[in-house]
N, C-alpha and C positions, 0 to 999 in steps of 0.2 A: 503494499499500499504506500502511495506517495503521499508525505504530509506537507510537501511544500506549497506555500500560499501563493507563489507566483511561478509561472511557467519558466523552463529553463532552455536555452539554445544552445547547440553544439557549436562552440566556436574553438578554433586552434589560433589563438593570439598570444604573443609573448606576453609575460608578465612579471613585475618587480613584486615580491611580497617581503614583508618585515613584521617583525616582532620583538618584544624586548622582556627581559626578564632580570636576572642578574647581569646580563650583557644583552648588547644589539645583537640582533641576526637577521640576516636577508638572504633572500636567492632570487634568480633570475630563471623561471622555467617556462611553461606553457599551462594556457587556460585549457581546461576540458568542457566546461559548459558554464553558462552564466544566465542569470535573469536579474530581475528588479530586487528580487531578496538575497542574493549573494551569488558566490563563484566556487566551481573547484578547481583547485590548482594540483596539476601534474606534478609529483616531485616525489625525491625519497626522503628529504630533507623537511619534516613536517612538525609544526609547534603543537604542543599539547591539547587537548579538548579544554575548552574554556577560554583560552588566550586570547586575548585582544590582537587581532593583526591587522594591518592595513594592506591592500592588494592593489596595484594598478595595472591597467590594462591597457596597450596601444591600439588604436585603430587607425590604420591609414585612410588617407582621404579617399572619398567616393562621391558620386553623384550628389547624393543629397546634402553630404558636407563636405566641400572642397577643400579642406585642409585636415591635417593630422589630429586626432583628438586622443587625450588620455583621461581614463576615466578611474577615479580612485572608490574602492570598496573599503568600507572601515566596519569591522565586525568582529564577531568572535568565533573561534571555531568550534563547528558543532559535530562533528566527525573526523575520524582519520581512518584511511583505508589502505592497506598492506598487504593485499590479496591477490594470489596470481600474477597477471600482468600489470595490475593498476596499484600504483602507489600514488596519495596524494592527501589531500584535506577542503573538507567542504568548510566554508565560510558563510553563516548567517548574518547579513549586513545591509547598510545601505550604501547606494551609489552615490558619490558629491562629483560635480563638475562644474568648474568655472568657466569653461571653455565655450560650451555648446550656446547658440542663442536660445532663447525661450521657444521661439518656433520649432528648432529642431527638437528640442527637448520634448515638447508636446508630442509631436511625431511618432519620437521612439519611445513614450510611455503609452501610446495608445494600443 
């Protein structure tokens, strides 16, 4: 049973993720999927469940948005997967974007 509130979309984008406990951690990997409520990061280096993280996704320019866009998702790790060929972590959080015009934000949120 899927308990997600928002629909997820399969995406293969570069991501930068970071978290801090007693030291700063960061990594650069790939996104597995993303939606308005969070993102799944494909990586073997995972923060613990419950840890606050920041994930940045980079979108290349396309016809609706003629410039590169960087979205930040700030949230908490909701699960860590380390089985079979899949390793990564899910973040339940909110996306913040200071670069998109309001008209484009409304299109992407629809």
